[in-house]
N, CA and C atoms of all chains as a GROMACS GRO file, in nm:
protein
  648
    1MET      N    1  10.084   9.962  10.414
    1MET     CA    2  10.010  10.076  10.471
    1MET      C    3   9.860  10.058  10.444
    2ASN      N    4   9.778  10.065  10.549
    2ASN     CA    5   9.634  10.056  10.534
    2ASN      C    6   9.578  10.180  10.463
    3LYS      N    7   9.453  10.172  10.426
    3LYS     CA    8   9.389  10.283  10.356
    3LYS      C    9   9.276  10.341  10.442
    4ALA      N   10   9.256  10.471  10.430
    4ALA     CA   11   9.143  10.536  10.495
    4ALA      C   12   9.072  10.622  10.391
    5THR      N   13   8.944  10.646  10.412
    5THR     CA   14   8.869  10.732  10.321
    5THR      C   15   8.835  10.864  10.390
    6MET      N   16   8.798  10.961  10.311
    6MET     CA   17   8.762  11.092  10.363
    6MET      C   18   8.651  11.081  10.468
    7GLU      N   19   8.562  10.985  10.448
    7GLU     CA   20   8.448  10.969  10.540
    7GLU      C   21   8.495  10.927  10.680
    8GLU      N   22   8.616  10.874  10.686
    8GLU     CA   23   8.665  10.830  10.817
    8GLU      C   24   8.731  10.942  10.896
    9ILE      N   25   8.740  11.060  10.836
    9ILE     CA   26   8.801  11.172  10.909
    9ILE      C   27   8.696  11.237  10.997
   10ASP      N   28   8.730  11.252  11.121
   10ASP     CA   29   8.639  11.306  11.221
   10ASP      C   30   8.666  11.456  11.238
   11PHE      N   31   8.615  11.536  11.144
   11PHE     CA   32   8.630  11.681  11.157
   11PHE      C   33   8.556  11.725  11.282
   12ALA      N   34   8.630  11.792  11.371
   12ALA     CA   35   8.578  11.820  11.505
   12ALA      C   36   8.444  11.890  11.498
   13LYS      N   37   8.353  11.841  11.580
   13LYS     CA   38   8.220  11.900  11.587
   13LYS      C   39   8.233  12.050  11.619
   14GLY      N   40   8.149  12.128  11.555
   14GLY     CA   41   8.153  12.272  11.583
   14GLY      C   42   8.252  12.341  11.491
   15THR      N   43   8.379  12.305  11.500
   15THR     CA   44   8.478  12.375  11.419
   15THR      C   45   8.489  12.317  11.278
   16GLY      N   46   8.463  12.188  11.262
   16GLY     CA   47   8.481  12.125  11.131
   16GLY      C   48   8.627  12.113  11.090
   17LEU      N   49   8.715  12.122  11.189
   17LEU     CA   50   8.858  12.120  11.161
   17LEU      C   51   8.927  11.999  11.224
   18VAL      N   52   9.036  11.959  11.160
   18VAL     CA   53   9.127  11.862  11.224
   18VAL      C   54   9.267  11.922  11.228
   19PRO      N   55   9.344  11.890  11.332
   19PRO     CA   56   9.484  11.931  11.331
   19PRO      C   57   9.562  11.849  11.228
   20VAL      N   58   9.657  11.915  11.167
   20VAL     CA   59   9.744  11.850  11.068
   20VAL      C   60   9.889  11.870  11.112
   21VAL      N   61   9.960  11.759  11.128
   21VAL     CA   62  10.104  11.765  11.152
   21VAL      C   63  10.171  11.760  11.015
   22THR      N   64  10.268  11.846  10.994
   22THR     CA   65  10.339  11.846  10.866
   22THR      C   66  10.484  11.808  10.890
   23GLN      N   67  10.526  11.704  10.818
   23GLN     CA   68  10.660  11.649  10.838
   23GLN      C   69  10.738  11.655  10.708
   24ASP      N   70  10.863  11.692  10.716
   24ASP     CA   71  10.950  11.696  10.598
   24ASP      C   72  10.989  11.553  10.560
   25ALA      N   73  10.965  11.518  10.435
   25ALA     CA   74  10.991  11.381  10.390
   25ALA      C   75  11.139  11.346  10.399
   26LYS      N   76  11.224  11.441  10.366
   26LYS     CA   77  11.368  11.411  10.361
   26LYS      C   78  11.430  11.410  10.500
   27SER      N   79  11.413  11.518  10.575
   27SER     CA   80  11.481  11.529  10.705
   27SER      C   81  11.405  11.456  10.815
   28GLY      N   82  11.276  11.431  10.793
   28GLY     CA   83  11.194  11.371  10.898
   28GLY      C   84  11.152  11.471  11.005
   29LYS      N   85  11.193  11.596  10.990
   29LYS     CA   86  11.159  11.697  11.092
   29LYS      C   87  11.010  11.730  11.092
   30VAL      N   88  10.956  11.750  11.210
   30VAL     CA   89  10.820  11.802  11.221
   30VAL      C   90  10.829  11.952  11.195
   31LEU      N   91  10.761  11.998  11.092
   31LEU     CA   92  10.775  12.136  11.047
   31LEU      C   93  10.677  12.231  11.115
   32MET      N   94  10.553  12.185  11.132
   32MET     CA   95  10.448  12.274  11.182
   32MET      C   96  10.325  12.191  11.216
   33VAL      N   97  10.233  12.252  11.286
   33VAL     CA   98  10.099  12.197  11.305
   33VAL      C   99  10.001  12.306  11.266
   34ALA      N  100   9.908  12.272  11.179
   34ALA     CA  101   9.805  12.367  11.139
   34ALA      C  102   9.672  12.292  11.137
   35TYR      N  103   9.569  12.354  11.080
   35TYR     CA  104   9.436  12.294  11.082
   35TYR      C  105   9.380  12.285  10.942
   36ALA      N  106   9.295  12.188  10.920
   36ALA     CA  107   9.232  12.174  10.788
   36ALA      C  108   9.084  12.142  10.804
   37ASN      N  109   9.004  12.198  10.712
   37ASN     CA  110   8.866  12.154  10.699
   37ASN      C  111   8.858  12.060  10.578
   38LYS      N  112   8.740  12.014  10.548
   38LYS     CA  113   8.726  11.915  10.440
   38LYS      C  114   8.774  11.971  10.306
   39GLU      N  115   8.743  12.097  10.282
   39GLU     CA  116   8.783  12.159  10.155
   39GLU      C  117   8.936  12.164  10.142
   40ALA      N  118   9.003  12.196  10.252
   40ALA     CA  119   9.150  12.203  10.250
   40ALA      C  120   9.210  12.065  10.223
   41VAL      N  121   9.151  11.962  10.281
   41VAL     CA  122   9.201  11.826  10.258
   41VAL      C  123   9.175  11.784  10.114
   42ASP      N  124   9.055  11.814  10.065
   42ASP     CA  125   9.021  11.785   9.925
   42ASP      C  126   9.122  11.848   9.830
   43LEU      N  127   9.147  11.977   9.851
   43LEU     CA  128   9.239  12.051   9.764
   43LEU      C  129   9.381  11.994   9.772
   44THR      N  130   9.420  11.957   9.893
   44THR     CA  131   9.553  11.899   9.913
   44THR      C  132   9.567  11.770   9.834
   45LEU      N  133   9.464  11.686   9.840
   45LEU     CA  134   9.469  11.559   9.768
   45LEU      C  135   9.470  11.581   9.618
   46ARG      N  136   9.390  11.677   9.572
   46ARG     CA  137   9.377  11.699   9.428
   46ARG      C  138   9.498  11.768   9.368
   47THR      N  139   9.553  11.867   9.440
   47THR     CA  140   9.663  11.947   9.382
   47THR      C  141   9.800  11.897   9.426
   48LYS      N  142   9.802  11.812   9.529
   48LYS     CA  143   9.930  11.766   9.588
   48LYS      C  144  10.012  11.881   9.646
   49MET      N  145   9.945  11.990   9.678
   49MET     CA  146  10.009  12.102   9.747
   49MET      C  147   9.933  12.122   9.878
   50ALA      N  148  10.006  12.147   9.987
   50ALA     CA  149   9.943  12.154  10.119
   50ALA      C  150   9.850  12.274  10.131
   51HIS      N  151   9.726  12.245  10.170
   51HIS     CA  152   9.626  12.348  10.199
   51HIS      C  153   9.579  12.330  10.343
   52TYR      N  154   9.551  12.442  10.408
   52TYR     CA  155   9.504  12.442  10.546
   52TYR      C  156   9.388  12.540  10.558
   53TRP      N  157   9.330  12.543  10.680
   53TRP     CA  158   9.233  12.646  10.714
   53TRP      C  159   9.298  12.736  10.817
   54SER      N  160   9.310  12.864  10.784
   54SER     CA  161   9.369  12.957  10.879
   54SER      C  162   9.263  13.000  10.980
   55ARG      N  163   9.288  12.965  11.107
   55ARG     CA  164   9.193  13.001  11.212
   55ARG      C  165   9.200  13.150  11.244
   56SER      N  166   9.317  13.212  11.225
   56SER     CA  167   9.328  13.354  11.258
   56SER      C  168   9.268  13.440  11.146
   57ARG      N  169   9.290  13.398  11.022
   57ARG     CA  170   9.237  13.477  10.910
   57ARG      C  171   9.101  13.424  10.864
   58ASN      N  172   9.063  13.308  10.922
   58ASN     CA  173   8.933  13.250  10.890
   58ASN      C  174   8.913  13.229  10.740
   59LYS      N  175   9.014  13.170  10.679
   59LYS     CA  176   9.006  13.144  10.535
   59LYS      C  177   9.093  13.026  10.495
   60LEU      N  178   9.058  12.969  10.383
   60LEU     CA  179   9.137  12.863  10.324
   60LEU      C  180   9.273  12.921  10.288
   61TRP      N  181   9.375  12.838  10.300
   61TRP     CA  182   9.511  12.889  10.291
   61TRP      C  183   9.598  12.785  10.221
   62LYS      N  184   9.653  12.824  10.107
   62LYS     CA  185   9.753  12.738  10.044
   62LYS      C  186   9.889  12.778  10.100
   63LYS      N  187   9.952  12.684  10.168
   63LYS     CA  188  10.082  12.714  10.229
   63LYS      C  189  10.178  12.767  10.123
   64GLY      N  190  10.238  12.882  10.150
   64GLY     CA  191  10.334  12.940  10.058
   64GLY      C  192  10.273  13.029   9.953
   65GLU      N  193  10.143  13.050   9.960
   65GLU     CA  194  10.078  13.131   9.855
   65GLU      C  195  10.135  13.274   9.853
   66GLU      N  196  10.180  13.321   9.970
   66GLU     CA  197  10.241  13.455   9.973
   66GLU      C  198  10.393  13.447   9.980
   67SER      N  199  10.443  13.355  10.063
   67SER     CA  200  10.588  13.348  10.086
   67SER      C  201  10.663  13.272   9.976
   68GLY      N  202  10.588  13.190   9.903
   68GLY     CA  203  10.654  13.103   9.805
   68GLY      C  204  10.705  12.973   9.866
   69ASN      N  205  10.697  12.962   9.998
   69ASN     CA  206  10.746  12.842  10.066
   69ASN      C  207  10.641  12.731  10.065
   70VAL      N  208  10.614  12.681   9.946
   70VAL     CA  209  10.508  12.582   9.927
   70VAL      C  210  10.551  12.444   9.976
   71GLN      N  211  10.453  12.359   9.994
   71GLN     CA  212  10.477  12.221  10.038
   71GLN      C  213  10.415  12.125   9.939
   72LYS      N  214  10.500  12.048   9.872
   72LYS     CA  215  10.451  11.943   9.783
   72LYS      C  216  10.418  11.822   9.870
   73VAL      N  217  10.296  11.774   9.859
   73VAL     CA  218  10.250  11.668   9.950
   73VAL      C  219  10.270  11.530   9.888
   74LEU      N  220  10.350  11.449   9.954
   74LEU     CA  221  10.378  11.314   9.905
   74LEU      C  222  10.277  11.214   9.961
   75ASP      N  223  10.235  11.234  10.083
   75ASP     CA  224  10.140  11.143  10.149
   75ASP      C  225  10.053  11.218  10.247
   76VAL      N  226   9.930  11.174  10.258
   76VAL     CA  227   9.842  11.221  10.366
   76VAL      C  228   9.803  11.098  10.447
   77LEU      N  229   9.840  11.099  10.574
   77LEU     CA  230   9.808  10.987  10.663
   77LEU      C  231   9.701  11.029  10.763
   78VAL      N  232   9.625  10.930  10.808
   78VAL     CA  233   9.516  10.953  10.904
   78VAL      C  234   9.549  10.873  11.028
   79ASP      N  235   9.526  10.930  11.144
   79ASP     CA  236   9.560  10.854  11.265
   79ASP      C  237   9.450  10.754  11.301
   80CYS      N  238   9.478  10.674  11.404
   80CYS     CA  239   9.393  10.559  11.436
   80CYS      C  240   9.248  10.597  11.462
   81ASP      N  241   9.225  10.711  11.527
   81ASP     CA  242   9.086  10.748  11.555
   81ASP      C  243   9.034  10.856  11.461
   82GLY      N  244   9.108  10.881  11.353
   82GLY     CA  245   9.058  10.963  11.244
   82GLY      C  246   9.040  11.110  11.276
   83ASP      N  247   9.104  11.159  11.381
   83ASP     CA  248   9.085  11.300  11.412
   83ASP      C  249   9.211  11.384  11.398
   84THR      N  250   9.314  11.329  11.335
   84THR     CA  251   9.436  11.404  11.310
   84THR      C  252   9.498  11.355  11.178
   85LEU      N  253   9.554  11.447  11.103
   85LEU     CA  254   9.620  11.411  10.977
   85LEU      C  255   9.770  11.438  10.985
   86LEU      N  256   9.842  11.369  10.899
   86LEU     CA  257   9.986  11.392  10.883
   86LEU      C  258  10.013  11.414  10.735
   87TYR      N  259  10.062  11.535  10.701
   87TYR     CA  260  10.106  11.561  10.564
   87TYR      C  261  10.256  11.535  10.560
   88VAL      N  262  10.298  11.448  10.470
   88VAL     CA  263  10.442  11.427  10.448
   88VAL      C  264  10.479  11.506  10.323
   89VAL      N  265  10.572  11.600  10.337
   89VAL     CA  266  10.591  11.700  10.231
   89VAL      C  267  10.737  11.718  10.189
   90ASP      N  268  10.750  11.770  10.070
   90ASP     CA  269  10.874  11.832  10.022
   90ASP      C  270  10.859  11.981  10.046
   91GLN      N  271  10.935  12.034  10.140
   91GLN     CA  272  10.920  12.175  10.177
   91GLN      C  273  11.013  12.262  10.093
   92SER      N  274  10.957  12.367  10.032
   92SER     CA  275  11.041  12.468   9.966
   92SER      C  276  11.070  12.580  10.064
   93GLY      N  277  11.196  12.608  10.090
   93GLY     CA  278  11.233  12.715  10.182
   93GLY      C  279  11.195  12.680  10.324
   94PRO      N  280  11.202  12.778  10.414
   94PRO     CA  281  11.167  12.753  10.555
   94PRO      C  282  11.016  12.734  10.570
   95ALA      N  283  10.976  12.645  10.662
   95ALA     CA  284  10.834  12.624  10.686
   95ALA      C  285  10.776  12.734  10.774
   96CYS      N  286  10.858  12.790  10.861
   96CYS     CA  287  10.807  12.881  10.964
   96CYS      C  288  10.811  13.026  10.915
   97HIS      N  289  10.708  13.102  10.954
   97HIS     CA  290  10.701  13.242  10.914
   97HIS      C  291  10.812  13.325  10.976
   98THR      N  292  10.881  13.269  11.078
   98THR     CA  293  10.994  13.338  11.141
   98THR      C  294  11.122  13.323  11.058
   99GLY      N  295  11.116  13.238  10.956
   99GLY     CA  296  11.235  13.212  10.876
   99GLY      C  297  11.310  13.088  10.922
  100ASN      N  298  11.264  13.028  11.033
  100ASN     CA  299  11.325  12.903  11.078
  100ASN      C  300  11.277  12.788  10.990
  101GLU      N  301  11.362  12.687  10.981
  101GLU     CA  302  11.332  12.570  10.901
  101GLU      C  303  11.202  12.504  10.946
  102THR      N  304  11.184  12.498  11.078
  102THR     CA  305  11.064  12.440  11.137
  102THR      C  306  11.008  12.535  11.243
  103CYS      N  307  10.879  12.525  11.269
  103CYS     CA  308  10.818  12.607  11.374
  103CYS      C  309  10.862  12.563  11.514
  104PHE      N  310  10.916  12.443  11.524
  104PHE     CA  311  10.958  12.391  11.655
  104PHE      C  312  11.107  12.417  11.673
  105PHE      N  313  11.143  12.542  11.704
  105PHE     CA  314  11.283  12.579  11.716
  105PHE      C  315  11.316  12.623  11.858
  106ARG      N  316  11.222  12.601  11.953
  106ARG     CA  317  11.247  12.641  12.092
  106ARG      C  318  11.229  12.522  12.184
  107LYS      N  319  11.320  12.510  12.276
  107LYS     CA  320  11.316  12.401  12.372
  107LYS      C  321  11.256  12.455  12.503
  108LEU      N  322  11.167  12.377  12.561
  108LEU     CA  323  11.105  12.418  12.688
  108LEU      C  324  11.196  12.383  12.802
  109MET      N  325  11.960  12.594  11.956
  109MET     CA  326  11.816  12.586  11.985
  109MET      C  327  11.777  12.694  12.086
  110ASN      N  328  11.677  12.775  12.051
  110ASN     CA  329  11.629  12.878  12.142
  110ASN      C  330  11.557  12.816  12.261
  111LYS      N  331  11.528  12.899  12.360
  111LYS     CA  332  11.460  12.852  12.481
  111LYS      C  333  11.322  12.916  12.493
  112ALA      N  334  11.229  12.839  12.548
  112ALA     CA  335  11.096  12.894  12.578
  112ALA      C  336  11.063  12.858  12.723
  113THR      N  337  10.978  12.938  12.784
  113THR     CA  338  10.935  12.910  12.921
  113THR      C  339  10.790  12.865  12.921
  114MET      N  340  10.750  12.804  13.032
  114MET     CA  341  10.613  12.757  13.047
  114MET      C  342  10.513  12.871  13.024
  115GLU      N  343  10.551  12.992  13.062
  115GLU     CA  344  10.462  13.107  13.050
  115GLU      C  345  10.433  13.141  12.903
  116GLU      N  346  10.518  13.091  12.815
  116GLU     CA  347  10.498  13.122  12.673
  116GLU      C  348  10.405  13.023  12.604
  117ILE      N  349  10.361  12.923  12.678
  117ILE     CA  350  10.268  12.826  12.618
  117ILE      C  351  10.126  12.881  12.625
  118ASP      N  352  10.061  12.882  12.512
  118ASP     CA  353   9.928  12.937  12.501
  118ASP      C  354   9.825  12.824  12.512
  119PHE      N  355   9.798  12.782  12.637
  119PHE     CA  356   9.698  12.678  12.657
  119PHE      C  357   9.563  12.734  12.612
  120ALA      N  358   9.500  12.663  12.518
  120ALA     CA  359   9.382  12.717  12.450
  120ALA      C  360   9.277  12.763  12.549
  121LYS      N  361   9.227  12.881  12.522
  121LYS     CA  362   9.122  12.939  12.606
  121LYS      C  363   9.005  12.840  12.615
  122GLY      N  364   8.950  12.831  12.734
  122GLY     CA  365   8.835  12.740  12.748
  122GLY      C  366   8.881  12.601  12.785
  123THR      N  367   8.957  12.539  12.697
  123THR     CA  368   8.997  12.400  12.724
  123THR      C  369   9.120  12.392  12.812
  124GLY      N  370   9.207  12.491  12.806
  124GLY     CA  371   9.332  12.483  12.881
  124GLY      C  372   9.428  12.379  12.828
  125LEU      N  373   9.407  12.337  12.704
  125LEU     CA  374   9.487  12.230  12.646
  125LEU      C  375   9.567  12.278  12.524
  126VAL      N  376   9.678  12.213  12.502
  126VAL     CA  377   9.751  12.230  12.376
  126VAL      C  378   9.769  12.094  12.311
  127PRO      N  379   9.767  12.088  12.178
  127PRO     CA  380   9.801  11.963  12.111
  127PRO      C  381   9.951  11.935  12.127
  128VAL      N  382   9.981  11.807  12.139
  128VAL     CA  383  10.121  11.762  12.150
  128VAL      C  384  10.146  11.660  12.039
  129VAL      N  385  10.246  11.687  11.957
  129VAL     CA  386  10.293  11.589  11.859
  129VAL      C  387  10.402  11.508  11.927
  130THR      N  388  10.397  11.378  11.912
  130THR     CA  389  10.500  11.293  11.973
  130THR      C  390  10.577  11.224  11.863
  131GLN      N  391  10.709  11.244  11.868
  131GLN     CA  392  10.796  11.191  11.763
  131GLN      C  393  10.900  11.098  11.823
  132ASP      N  394  10.924  10.986  11.756
  132ASP     CA  395  11.025  10.893  11.801
  132ASP      C  396  11.164  10.948  11.770
  133ALA      N  397  11.248  10.953  11.872
  133ALA     CA  398  11.381  11.014  11.855
  133ALA      C  399  11.466  10.934  11.758
  134LYS      N  400  11.455  10.803  11.760
  134LYS     CA  401  11.542  10.721  11.676
  134LYS      C  402  11.494  10.716  11.531
  135SER      N  403  11.368  10.677  11.512
  135SER     CA  404  11.318  10.658  11.374
  135SER      C  405  11.274  10.789  11.311
  136GLY      N  406  11.246  10.891  11.393
  136GLY     CA  407  11.194  11.017  11.341
  136GLY      C  408  11.046  11.009  11.308
  137LYS      N  409  10.984  10.892  11.330
  137LYS     CA  410  10.842  10.878  11.297
  137LYS      C  411  10.752  10.961  11.390
  138VAL      N  412  10.648  11.018  11.332
  138VAL     CA  413  10.546  11.081  11.415
  138VAL      C  414  10.460  10.969  11.471
  139LEU      N  415  10.455  10.958  11.602
  139LEU     CA  416  10.389  10.845  11.667
  139LEU      C  417  10.241  10.871  11.694
  140MET      N  418  10.209  10.991  11.738
  140MET     CA  419  10.072  11.021  11.782
  140MET      C  420  10.057  11.172  11.801
  141VAL      N  421   9.933  11.214  11.814
  141VAL     CA  422   9.903  11.349  11.860
  141VAL      C  423   9.806  11.336  11.975
  142ALA      N  424   9.836  11.399  12.086
  142ALA     CA  425   9.746  11.398  12.201
  142ALA      C  426   9.741  11.541  12.257
  143TYR      N  427   9.683  11.557  12.374
  143TYR     CA  428   9.666  11.691  12.430
  143TYR      C  429   9.725  11.697  12.570
  144ALA      N  430   9.768  11.815  12.609
  144ALA     CA  431   9.824  11.832  12.743
  144ALA      C  432   9.771  11.961  12.805
  145ASN      N  433   9.749  11.954  12.936
  145ASN     CA  434   9.725  12.077  13.012
  145ASN      C  435   9.856  12.111  13.085
  146LYS      N  436   9.852  12.217  13.163
  146LYS     CA  437   9.976  12.262  13.228
  146LYS      C  438  10.032  12.155  13.321
  147GLU      N  439   9.944  12.087  13.392
  147GLU     CA  440   9.990  11.985  13.486
  147GLU      C  441  10.061  11.871  13.411
  148ALA      N  442  10.006  11.832  13.297
  148ALA     CA  443  10.067  11.724  13.218
  148ALA      C  444  10.206  11.766  13.170
  149VAL      N  445  10.219  11.891  13.128
  149VAL     CA  446  10.350  11.939  13.082
  149VAL      C  447  10.448  11.946  13.198
  150ASP      N  448  10.402  11.996  13.311
  150ASP     CA  449  10.485  12.002  13.433
  150ASP      C  450  10.538  11.863  13.468
  151LEU      N  451  10.448  11.766  13.472
  151LEU     CA  452  10.486  11.629  13.508
  151LEU      C  453  10.583  11.569  13.407
  152THR      N  454  10.559  11.600  13.281
  152THR     CA  455  10.647  11.550  13.175
  152THR      C  456  10.789  11.604  13.194
  153LEU      N  457  10.797  11.734  13.224
  153LEU     CA  458  10.930  11.794  13.242
  153LEU      C  459  10.999  11.738  13.366
  154ARG      N  460  10.921  11.717  13.473
  154ARG     CA  461  10.981  11.674  13.599
  154ARG      C  462  11.021  11.527  13.597
  155THR      N  463  10.936  11.442  13.537
  155THR     CA  464  10.960  11.298  13.543
  155THR      C  465  11.031  11.246  13.418
  156LYS      N  466  11.034  11.328  13.312
  156LYS     CA  467  11.091  11.287  13.182
  156LYS      C  468  11.015  11.168  13.122
  157MET      N  469  10.890  11.151  13.165
  157MET     CA  470  10.801  11.052  13.104
  157MET      C  471  10.679  11.128  13.051
  158ALA      N  472  10.633  11.089  12.931
  158ALA     CA  473  10.527  11.165  12.865
  158ALA      C  474  10.395  11.154  12.940
  159HIS      N  475  10.338  11.269  12.971
  159HIS     CA  476  10.205  11.280  13.031
  159HIS      C  477  10.116  11.364  12.939
  160TYR      N  478   9.989  11.328  12.936
  160TYR     CA  479   9.891  11.398  12.854
  160TYR      C  480   9.764  11.417  12.936
  161TRP      N  481   9.669  11.491  12.875
  161TRP     CA  482   9.535  11.500  12.930
  161TRP      C  483   9.443  11.422  12.837
  162SER      N  484   9.378  11.321  12.890
  162SER     CA  485   9.285  11.244  12.809
  162SER      C  486   9.152  11.318  12.799
  163ARG      N  487   9.115  11.357  12.678
  163ARG     CA  488   8.988  11.428  12.658
  163ARG      C  489   8.870  11.334  12.668
  164SER      N  490   8.890  11.206  12.635
  164SER     CA  491   8.778  11.112  12.641
  164SER      C  492   8.753  11.067  12.786
  165ARG      N  493   8.861  11.046  12.860
  165ARG     CA  494   8.843  11.001  12.999
  165ARG      C  495   8.846  11.118  13.097
  166ASN      N  496   8.878  11.237  13.043
  166ASN     CA  497   8.879  11.359  13.124
  166ASN      C  498   8.970  11.346  13.246
  167LYS      N  499   9.089  11.296  13.222
  167LYS     CA  500   9.184  11.281  13.332
  167LYS      C  501   9.328  11.287  13.283
  168LEU      N  502   9.415  11.319  13.376
  168LEU     CA  503   9.558  11.317  13.348
  168LEU      C  504   9.598  11.174  13.316
  169TRP      N  505   9.693  11.160  13.228
  169TRP     CA  506   9.723  11.030  13.171
  169TRP      C  507   9.873  11.018  13.149
  170LYS      N  508   9.935  10.924  13.218
  170LYS     CA  509  10.075  10.893  13.188
  170LYS      C  510  10.075  10.788  13.078
  171LYS      N  511  10.131  10.822  12.964
  171LYS     CA  512  10.134  10.728  12.851
  171LYS      C  513  10.200  10.597  12.896
  172GLY      N  514  10.129  10.486  12.874
  172GLY     CA  515  10.183  10.355  12.907
  172GLY      C  516  10.152  10.310  13.048
  173GLU      N  517  10.075  10.389  13.121
  173GLU     CA  518  10.048  10.353  13.262
  173GLU      C  519   9.974  10.219  13.270
  174GLU      N  520   9.895  10.189  13.165
  174GLU     CA  521   9.826  10.059  13.165
  174GLU      C  522   9.896   9.959  13.072
  175SER      N  523   9.936  10.007  12.954
  175SER     CA  524   9.994   9.917  12.853
  175SER      C  525  10.141   9.887  12.878
  176GLY      N  526  10.207   9.972  12.954
  176GLY     CA  527  10.351   9.957  12.970
  176GLY      C  528  10.431  10.023  12.858
  177ASN      N  529  10.361  10.072  12.756
  177ASN     CA  530  10.430  10.134  12.644
  177ASN      C  531  10.461  10.281  12.672
  178VAL      N  532  10.552  10.300  12.767
  178VAL     CA  533  10.584  10.434  12.814
  178VAL      C  534  10.673  10.508  12.714
  179GLN      N  535  10.678  10.639  12.734
  179GLN     CA  536  10.760  10.724  12.648
  179GLN      C  537  10.856  10.805  12.733
  180LYS      N  538  10.984  10.778  12.718
  180LYS     CA  539  11.086  10.857  12.786
  180LYS      C  540  11.109  10.984  12.704
  181VAL      N  541  11.095  11.098  12.768
  181VAL     CA  542  11.098  11.224  12.693
  181VAL      C  543  11.238  11.284  12.692
  182LEU      N  544  11.293  11.301  12.574
  182LEU     CA  545  11.427  11.357  12.560
  182LEU      C  546  11.422  11.509  12.546
  183ASP      N  547  11.320  11.558  12.478
  183ASP     CA  548  11.306  11.701  12.455
  183ASP      C  549  11.160  11.740  12.448
  184VAL      N  550  11.129  11.859  12.497
  184VAL     CA  551  10.997  11.919  12.475
  184VAL      C  552  11.021  12.049  12.398
  185LEU      N  553  10.965  12.056  12.279
  185LEU     CA  554  10.981  12.176  12.197
  185LEU      C  555  10.848  12.251  12.190
  186VAL      N  556  10.858  12.381  12.170
  186VAL     CA  557  10.741  12.469  12.162
  186VAL      C  558  10.741  12.534  12.024
  187ASP      N  559  10.625  12.544  11.962
  187ASP     CA  560  10.626  12.603  11.827
  187ASP      C  561  10.628  12.755  11.833
  188CYS      N  562  10.640  12.817  11.716
  188CYS     CA  563  10.664  12.961  11.706
  188CYS      C  564  10.558  13.044  11.778
  189ASP      N  565  10.433  13.003  11.771
  189ASP     CA  566  10.330  13.082  11.836
  189ASP      C  567  10.283  13.022  11.968
  190GLY      N  568  10.358  12.924  12.018
  190GLY     CA  569  10.340  12.878  12.155
  190GLY      C  570  10.211  12.801  12.179
  191ASP      N  571  10.147  12.752  12.075
  191ASP     CA  572  10.022  12.681  12.100
  191ASP      C  573  10.026  12.533  12.063
  192THR      N  574  10.146  12.481  12.039
  192THR     CA  575  10.162  12.338  12.011
  192THR      C  576  10.297  12.293  12.065
  193LEU      N  577  10.300  12.170  12.119
  193LEU     CA  578  10.425  12.114  12.172
  193LEU      C  579  10.467  11.994  12.089
  194LEU      N  580  10.596  11.964  12.098
  194LEU     CA  581  10.652  11.845  12.035
  194LEU      C  582  10.732  11.770  12.141
  195TYR      N  583  10.687  11.648  12.173
  195TYR     CA  584  10.764  11.562  12.263
  195TYR      C  585  10.853  11.472  12.175
  196VAL      N  586  10.981  11.475  12.199
  196VAL     CA  587  11.072  11.384  12.129
  196VAL      C  588  11.104  11.272  12.229
  197VAL      N  589  11.071  11.148  12.191
  197VAL     CA  590  11.069  11.040  12.291
  197VAL      C  591  11.143  10.915  12.247
  198ASP      N  592  11.180  10.838  12.347
  198ASP     CA  593  11.218  10.698  12.332
  198ASP      C  594  11.094  10.616  12.362
  199GLN      N  595  11.037  10.555  12.261
  199GLN     CA  596  10.910  10.482  12.278
  199GLN      C  597  10.937  10.336  12.316
  200SER      N  598  10.874  10.290  12.423
  200SER     CA  599  10.877  10.147  12.456
  200SER      C  600  10.756  10.079  12.393
  201GLY      N  601  10.780   9.980  12.310
  201GLY     CA  602  10.669   9.909  12.246
  201GLY      C  603  10.597   9.997  12.146
  202PRO      N  604  10.480   9.951  12.098
  202PRO     CA  605  10.405  10.031  12.001
  202PRO      C  606  10.343  10.153  12.068
  203ALA      N  607  10.336  10.264  11.994
  203ALA     CA  608  10.275  10.385  12.050
  203ALA      C  609  10.123  10.376  12.043
  204CYS      N  610  10.071  10.306  11.944
  204CYS     CA  611   9.927  10.309  11.917
  204CYS      C  612   9.854  10.198  11.994
  205HIS      N  613   9.733  10.231  12.040
  205HIS     CA  614   9.654  10.133  12.114
  205HIS      C  615   9.611  10.017  12.025
  206THR      N  616   9.625  10.034  11.892
  206THR     CA  617   9.591   9.925  11.798
  206THR      C  618   9.704   9.823  11.787
  207GLY      N  619   9.818   9.855  11.846
  207GLY     CA  620   9.933   9.766  11.835
  207GLY      C  621  10.028   9.807  11.724
  208ASN      N  622   9.987   9.911  11.647
  208ASN     CA  623  10.077   9.962  11.544
  208ASN      C  624  10.187  10.048  11.608
  209GLU      N  625  10.299  10.052  11.539
  209GLU     CA  626  10.414  10.129  11.587
  209GLU      C  627  10.375  10.276  11.607
  210THR      N  628  10.298  10.328  11.511
  210THR     CA  629  10.254  10.467  11.517
  210THR      C  630  10.103  10.471  11.491
  211CYS      N  631  10.038  10.578  11.541
  211CYS     CA  632   9.894  10.594  11.516
  211CYS      C  633   9.867  10.630  11.369
  212PHE      N  634   9.970  10.673  11.297
  212PHE     CA  635   9.951  10.714  11.157
  212PHE      C  636   9.989  10.597  11.066
  213PHE      N  637   9.900  10.499  11.058
  213PHE     CA  638   9.928  10.379  10.979
  213PHE      C  639   9.832  10.364  10.862
  214ARG      N  640   9.755  10.469  10.834
  214ARG     CA  641   9.660  10.465  10.722
  214ARG      C  642   9.683  10.582  10.629
  215LYS      N  643   9.683  10.550  10.501
  215LYS     CA  644   9.701  10.651  10.398
  215LYS      C  645   9.565  10.694  10.346
  216LEU      N  646   9.548  10.824  10.330
  216LEU     CA  647   9.421  10.874  10.277
  216LEU      C  648   9.419  10.862  10.126
   0.00000   0.00000   0.00000
């Protein structure tokens, strides 16, 4: 696996955010997509717990801080053009606020 | 698995785009994240081949139209708040333009 540095992340101009895909390490399921700013990524790397930036509440957000459904982060991957992250996690409880295991529970 | 309709997709105001996570059906690997407008999603559903909207080239884009590395779409899932899609695909060849199997080949 190649290495990337924080400087290679292209936080979107204007918003300062990148989308983050969160995948369950065990099941391989895609659990959710959220957004992170630099501070959220820093905290995620330092604490090994998934942090995001909530666009609706406009604040830093530790996943599970209220629900208890925290995500232990095993790996943070960066995509080829540095504008998307992948958190590989151990998920406690359901990832989705609806109580579903994953946010992707509907077929189009 | 619940059902969602096209009307439930929240194409982002202004851009008319939603992020799409693409996952390999066999390996479970997250291959890439790209963007789609309504036309790209329509075409994907009708042809069962992954279509996106290229933000850099500002045009509709059938994945693999130049490289041959097409994606046969088995499922299109919608997340809980309708603003992100998940294409579950059979990937031909590498998904990444770098020649890597997935765009997420670098660890932060």
